[in-house]
C-alpha positions in Angstrom: -10.9 -7.4 7.9 -11.2 -10.8 9.6 -15.0 -10.3 10.1 -15.3 -9.5 6.4 -13.3 -12.7 5.6 -15.7 -14.6 7.8 -18.8 -13.3 6.1 -17.5 -14.0 2.6 -16.5 -17.5 3.8 -20.1 -18.1 4.9 -21.4 -17.0 1.5 -19.0 -19.2 -0.3 -20.3 -22.2 1.7 -23.9 -21.0 1.4 -26.4 -23.8 1.6 -29.5 -22.2 3.1 -31.0 -18.8 3.8 -29.3 -18.4 7.1 -26.4 -16.0 6.5 -25.3 -16.2 10.1 -24.8 -20.0 10.0 -21.5 -21.0 11.8 -18.9 -21.8 9.1 -15.2 -22.2 9.7 -13.2 -20.0 7.4 -9.8 -21.6 8.0 -10.3 -23.8 4.9 -11.0 -20.7 2.8 -8.0 -18.7 4.1 -5.6 -21.6 3.7 -6.8 -22.6 0.3 -6.1 -19.2 -1.3 -7.9 -19.9 -4.5 -7.8 -16.3 -5.5 -10.2 -15.4 -8.3 -11.9 -18.8 -8.1 -13.3 -17.7 -4.8 -14.9 -14.7 -6.4 -16.6 -16.8 -9.1 -18.0 -19.1 -6.4 -19.2 -16.1 -4.4 -20.9 -14.6 -7.5 -22.6 -17.8 -8.4 -23.8 -18.4 -4.8 -25.3 -14.9 -4.5 -26.9 -14.9 -8.0 -28.6 -18.2 -7.3 -29.7 -17.7 -3.7 -30.2 -14.0 -2.8 -30.0 -11.8 -5.8 -33.5 -10.6 -5.3 -32.7 -9.5 -1.7 -29.3 -7.9 -2.2 -29.7 -5.8 -5.4 -26.7 -3.6 -4.4 -24.5 -6.6 -3.9 -25.7 -8.1 -7.2 -24.8 -4.9 -9.0 -21.4 -4.8 -7.5 -20.7 -8.4 -8.4 -22.0 -8.0 -12.0 -19.6 -5.1 -12.5 -16.7 -6.9 -10.9 -17.4 -10.0 -13.0 -17.4 -7.9 -16.2 -14.0 -6.5 -15.2 -12.6 -9.9 -14.5 -13.7 -11.1 -17.9 -12.0 -8.4 -19.9 -9.6 -9.7 -22.6 -6.6 -7.8 -21.0 -6.8 -10.3 -18.1 -8.2 -13.5 -19.8 -5.4 -13.4 -22.4 -2.7 -14.0 -19.7 -4.8 -15.8 -17.1 -3.7 -19.3 -18.3 -0.1 -18.4 -17.8 -0.5 -16.6 -14.4 -3.1 -19.0 -13.0 -2.1 -20.4 -9.6 1.2 -18.5 -9.3 1.9 -17.3 -5.7 2.7 -13.7 -5.3 3.6 -11.8 -2.1 2.7 -8.1 -1.9 4.5 -6.3 0.9 2.4 -3.4 2.2 -1.3 -2.8 2.4 -1.3 0.8 1.2 -2.9 2.3 -1.9 -0.4 0.9 -4.4 -0.1 -2.5 -2.6 -3.9 -3.1 -2.7 -4.2 -1.9 -6.3 -1.5 -4.2 -7.6 -3.1 -7.0 -5.6 -6.4 -6.5 -7.4 -4.6 -6.4 -10.8 -2.8 -9.7 -10.0 -5.9 -11.4 -8.8 -7.7 -10.5 -12.0 -4.8 -12.2 -13.9 -5.5 -15.3 -11.9 -2.6 -15.3 -9.4 -2.9 -16.3 -5.8 -2.0 -13.2 -3.9 -1.0 -12.7 -0.3 -0.7 -9.2 1.1 1.0 -8.4 4.4 0.5 -5.2 6.4 2.3 -4.3 9.6 -0.5 -2.2 10.9 -3.8 -3.5 12.3 -6.0 -0.7 11.0 -6.1 2.1 8.5 -5.6 5.4 10.3 -4.3 7.9 7.7 -6.5 11.0 7.8 -4.5 12.8 5.1 -6.4 13.6 1.9 -4.9 13.1 -1.5 -5.8 14.5 -4.9 -7.0 12.1 -7.6 -6.0 12.2 -11.2 -8.9 11.7 -13.7 -7.3 8.4 -14.7 -7.5 7.2 -11.1 -11.1 8.2 -10.8 -12.0 6.4 -14.0 -10.2 3.3 -12.8 -12.0 3.3 -9.4 -15.4 3.9 -11.0 -14.8 0.8 -13.1 -14.9 -1.2 -9.8 -18.2 0.4 -8.6 -16.4 2.6 -6.1 -19.5 4.7 -5.6 -21.3 1.6 -4.3 -18.7 1.1 -1.7 -18.4 4.8 -0.7 -21.2 7.1 -1.8 -19.2 10.3 -1.3 -16.4 9.3 -3.7 -15.4 12.5 -5.5 -18.5 14.5 -4.8 -16.9 17.8 -4.0 -15.7 20.6 -6.2 -12.2 19.1 -6.2 -11.5 15.4 -6.8 -9.9 14.1 -3.6 -10.4 11.4 -1.0 -8.8 10.5 2.4 -6.1 7.9 2.2 -7.9 5.8 4.8 -11.1 5.7 2.8 -9.4 4.8 -0.5 -7.6 2.0 1.3 -10.9 0.7 2.6 -12.5 0.7 -0.9 -9.6 -1.1 -2.4 -9.4 -3.6 0.4 -13.1 -4.6 0.0 -12.6 -5.0 -3.7 -9.5 -7.1 -3.3 -11.1 -9.4 -0.6 -14.1 -10.0 -2.9 -11.6 -11.0 -5.6 -10.0 -13.5 -3.2 -7.1 -11.6 -1.6 -5.5 -13.1 1.5 -4.8 -10.1 3.7 -2.7 -10.3 6.9 -2.5 -7.5 9.4 0.1 -7.1 12.2 2.6 -9.0 9.9 5.9 -7.6 8.7 8.0 -9.0 5.9 11.5 -9.4 7.4 13.6 -10.8 4.6 13.9 -13.3 1.7 14.9 -16.5 3.4 18.8 -16.3 3.5 19.0 -20.1 3.0 17.8 -19.8 -0.6 20.1 -16.8 -1.3 23.3 -18.4 0.1 22.9 -22.2 0.3 25.0 -24.1 2.9 26.0 -27.2 0.9 28.2 -29.5 3.0 27.7 -27.3 6.1 24.2 -28.0 7.1 22.7 -30.7 9.2 19.5 -30.9 11.4 21.6 -31.5 14.5 24.0 -28.6 14.3 22.6 -26.0 12.0 20.4 -23.0 12.9 19.3 -22.8 9.2 15.6 -21.9 8.8 14.8 -25.1 6.9 15.3 -26.9 10.2 13.8 -24.3 12.4 10.5 -24.4 10.4 10.6 -28.2 10.5 9.4 -29.0 7.0 12.4 -29.8 4.9 13.1 -27.1 2.4 12.0 -24.1 4.5 10.3 -21.0 3.3 11.1 -18.3 0.7 10.4 -15.5 3.1 10.6 -14.7 6.8 7.9 -12.8 8.6 7.6 -11.1 12.0 4.5 -9.9 13.9 4.0 -6.5 15.3 1.5 -7.4 18.0 1.1 -9.9 20.8 0.7 -13.3 19.2 -2.4 -15.3 20.0 -3.3 -18.7 18.6 -4.9 -17.2 15.5 -1.9 -15.0 14.7 0.4 -17.9 15.3 -1.5 -20.1 12.8 -1.3 -17.4 10.2 2.5 -17.2 10.9 2.9 -20.9 10.3 0.9 -20.6 7.1 3.0 -17.8 5.7 6.3 -19.4 6.7 5.4 -22.5 4.7 4.6 -20.6 1.5 7.0 -20.4 -1.5 6.5 -17.4 -3.7 7.1 -16.9 -7.4 7.1 -13.1 -7.3 7.5 -10.6 -4.4 6.4 -7.0 -4.9 7.6 -4.3 -2.4 4.9 -1.6 -1.8 5.9 -0.6 1.7 7.0 3.0 1.1 10.2 5.0 1.1 11.9 2.9 3.7 11.2 -0.4 1.9 12.6 -3.7 2.9 14.1 -4.3 -0.5 16.8 -1.7 -0.2 19.3 -4.5 -0.3 18.4 -5.4 -3.8 17.4 -1.9 -5.2 19.7 1.0 -4.9 18.2 4.5 -4.6 18.9 7.9 -6.2 18.7 10.9 -3.9 17.8 14.3 -5.4 18.4 17.1 -3.0 17.1 20.6 -3.4 16.6 23.7 -1.4 15.3 23.2 2.2 11.6 22.4 2.0 9.5 21.9 5.2 6.0 20.5 4.9 3.3 20.8 7.5 0.1 18.7 7.6 -2.9 19.2 9.9 -6.2 17.5 10.2 -9.2 19.0 12.0 -12.5 17.4 12.9 -15.3 18.0 10.3 -18.5 18.5 12.3 -20.4 18.9 9.0 -22.1 22.2 10.1 -23.6 24.6 7.6 -20.6 26.9 8.1 -18.1 24.1 7.3 -20.1 23.0 4.3 -19.9 26.5 2.8 -16.1 26.8 3.3 -14.2 27.2 0.1 -11.6 24.6 -0.7 -8.1 25.6 -1.8 -6.6 23.5 -4.6 -3.0 24.4 -4.3 -2.3 28.1 -4.3 1.4 29.3 -4.5 3.0 32.4 -3.2 4.4 33.3 -6.6 0.8 33.6 -8.1 -1.0 35.0 -5.0 1.6 37.3 -3.5 -0.9 39.7 -1.8 -2.8 36.9 -0.2 0.3 35.3 1.3 1.7 38.7 2.4 -1.6 39.4 4.2 -1.3 36.1 6.0 2.2 36.9 7.0 1.4 40.4 8.2 -1.5 39.3 10.3 -0.2 36.1 11.8 3.6 36.0 11.3 3.2 32.8 9.2 5.2 32.8 6.0 4.2 30.0 3.5 5.3 29.1 0.0 2.0 27.3 -0.8 -1.1 25.9 0.8 -3.8 23.3 0.1 -7.1 22.8 1.9 -9.4 19.9 1.2 -12.7 19.3 3.0 -13.3 15.6 3.4 -13.9 13.4 6.4 -11.6 15.9 8.1 -10.5 19.5 7.2 -7.1 18.7 5.7 -4.4 21.3 5.4 -1.0 20.9 3.9 1.5 23.7 3.4 5.2 24.5 2.9 6.4 26.7 5.7 9.6 28.7 5.8 12.2 28.0 8.4 12.3 31.7 9.3 8.6 31.8 10.3 8.8 28.6 12.2 11.7 29.9 14.2 10.0 33.3 14.7 6.9 31.6 16.1 8.9 29.3 18.3 7.9 26.1 16.6 11.5 25.3 16.0 13.6 25.8 19.2 17.1 26.0 17.6 18.3 26.7 14.1 20.4 23.9 12.6 21.9 23.6 9.2 21.2 19.9 9.1 17.6 19.2 8.3 17.5 16.0 10.4 18.5 17.9 13.5 16.3 20.8 12.6 13.1 18.7 12.4 13.9 16.2 15.1 11.2 15.8 17.8 13.5 17.3 20.4 13.7 20.5 18.4 9.9 21.0 17.9 7.6 22.6 20.3 4.4 20.7 19.8 2.1 23.2 21.4 3.4 26.0 19.3 3.2 23.8 16.2 -0.5 23.3 16.9 -1.0 27.0 17.3 0.9 27.7 14.1 -1.1 25.2 12.0 -4.4 26.3 13.5 -3.8 30.0 12.9 -2.9 29.2 9.2 -6.0 27.0 8.8 -8.4 29.4 10.4 -7.1 32.4 8.5 -7.1 30.7 5.1 -10.5 28.9 5.4 -12.3 31.5 7.5 -13.4 28.6 9.8 -13.4 29.2 13.6 -13.1 26.9 16.6 -11.3 24.2 14.7 -10.5 21.0 16.7 -7.6 18.7 15.9 -8.5 15.2 14.7 -6.6 12.4 16.4 -4.0 10.2 14.7 -3.3 6.5 15.4 -1.5 7.4 18.6 -4.5 9.4 19.9 -2.5 12.6 19.5 -3.4 15.7 17.6 -2.9 15.0 13.9 -0.3 17.6 13.0 3.2 17.0 11.7 6.2 18.6 10.2 8.1 16.7 7.5 11.2 17.3 5.3 10.8 16.9 1.6 14.2 18.4 0.7 15.4 15.0 -0.6 13.3 13.0 -3.0 14.2 9.3 -3.4 13.7 7.1 -6.4 14.9 3.5 -7.1 17.5 3.0 -9.7 15.6 0.0 -11.0 12.0 -1.1 -10.9 12.6 -4.9 -11.2 15.2 -7.6 -10.9 15.5 -11.4 -11.0 17.1 -13.0 -7.9 18.6 -16.5 -8.2 17.4 -18.7 -5.4 18.6 -22.2 -4.4 16.2 -25.0 -3.7 18.4 -27.4 -1.6 20.1 -26.9 1.7 20.0 -30.0 4.0 23.2 -32.0 4.3 21.8 -35.5 3.4 23.2 -38.0 0.9 20.2 -37.6 -1.4 20.8 -33.9 -1.6 24.6 -33.9 -1.6 24.7 -36.3 -4.5 22.1 -34.4 -6.5 22.9 -31.6 -8.9 22.3 -28.0 -7.8 18.7 -27.0 -8.1 17.9 -23.3 -8.6 15.4 -20.9 -10.1 14.8 -17.2 -10.4 12.3 -15.2 -8.5 11.0 -11.9 -9.8 11.3 -8.9 -7.5 9.4 -5.6 -8.2 8.9 -2.2 -6.6 5.6 -0.3 -6.6 4.3 3.1 -5.4 6.4 5.2 -3.0 9.0 2.4 -2.8 9.7 3.0 -6.5 9.4 6.8 -6.7 8.7 9.1 -3.8 6.0 11.6 -4.8 6.3 15.4 -4.7 3.1 16.3 -2.7 2.4 19.8 -4.2 1.8 18.0 -7.6 -0.7 15.5 -6.1 1.1 12.7 -7.9 1.2 10.1 -5.1 -2.0 8.1 -5.9 -1.7 8.7 -9.7 1.8 7.4 -10.1 1.1 4.6 -7.5 -1.8 3.3 -9.7 0.4 3.5 -12.8 3.2 1.6 -11.2 0.8 -1.0 -10.0 -0.4 -1.7 -13.5 3.1 -1.7 -14.8 4.1 -4.3 -12.2 1.1 -6.5 -13.0 2.0 -6.3 -16.7 5.6 -7.3 -15.9 4.3 -10.3 -14.0 2.1 -11.4 -16.9 5.0 -11.0 -19.3 7.3 -12.9 -17.0 5.1 -16.0 -16.8 4.3 -15.8 -20.5 7.8 -15.5 -21.8 10.1 -17.1 -19.2 9.8 -20.8 -19.0 11.3 -23.3 -16.5 14.7 -23.1 -18.2 15.0 -19.5 -17.1 17.0 -18.4 -20.1 18.9 -15.2 -19.6 17.6 -13.7 -22.9 14.0 -14.2 -22.0 14.4 -12.8 -18.5 16.4 -9.8 -19.7 13.8 -9.1 -22.4 11.0 -8.8 -19.8 13.1 -6.8 -17.3 14.4 -4.4 -20.0 10.9 -3.6 -21.1 9.9 -2.8 -17.5 13.0 -0.6 -17.0 12.3 1.2 -20.3 8.8 2.1 -19.1 10.1 3.2 -15.7 12.7 5.5 -17.3 
């Protein structure tokens, strides 16, 4: 990511034909001009090297047409220059970042990981495919949706979206975790705050009014990481969007509904795709259920002792299998050591025999796909990519948006103490799995994630169009009620 930022920075400062000229990209990163950087990049490439880089020119032409659609230009004057923080660099986080950049906002996206490692493959709705093709996704990844079933690995989709977002001017920070909205602006300390005796963050940061958010880093900090931390801590945001999954950091502001059903145990496994002739001829399985293929599932159970409710097989960068296994068969095969009524105890790491889990998933994969000698792909921890998960409970947020009152003064000085209270409202939104946890057999994760990203971007545009500096309750409620109506 940093290397791509460096290359784009060089092109933005392009003055000669030497694309490897040494150019410092700190100015570009810190300026965060958003979509303006894209227009500068397009103009530089069109003038200098369009004849050499036809593929790049084609991409930029398509992205430029997208940026000039009336859906974005109509609201751009209202959103232009607004600072928006996106928490999470997943599919939904990157997609909403692109949409906000097209509206003219300055977007910062923070991701706690330092690389994309998700091998799992997801089904794509036709609307998602059409949306991605509008960004020339085929140019970024030639194998995009080339199989008999429309699917793509999560990692590859993230990479495509990240490239598009960076070209549009996204500031993307890895190894960075959003900790909290600055508590000083939520609960001001009027009359109880002084630089000599207070641990308030506005003094810790050393620049007066502090920051609107606190960040932590998930890796050993070096000078570069520390400079990014200083940059983020000094930013004030107009909108914060949570896209960091089911265990999102906004749980304090958004309550959740929990829908529980019958015990459901999911199993995912990824195997290396050596791209042999045998593997290329293997037939994919797009979600077959026991109720419709009773003989097939009964034969699997008779021959292997594996009892499944459904099974999906996608051939992508890996051979990806996901299935719903019954507790009885997992106990019979020794995958689960002890039977517990509580699902958390049942599927805890201490109660799972990893070796038998690998044999279980491999037997199911080889029997269903007719492939032999399958080898497990490796996950981010360099371990076999196989896992059990519980989807008995499905979570959803009670609300998709809210406005949080924040205070702009804290320091105990005569100037501040004698001044009237200064406050504003910051818009908070949820997106993707943070908003509604998907039910994997329906393949709804990416589809609903994209839709929620567009809904969030629409809400941001409406907020800055209809809510002025007076922050009238009626105007804010009008925007939020429309978002909630769409969510319901």
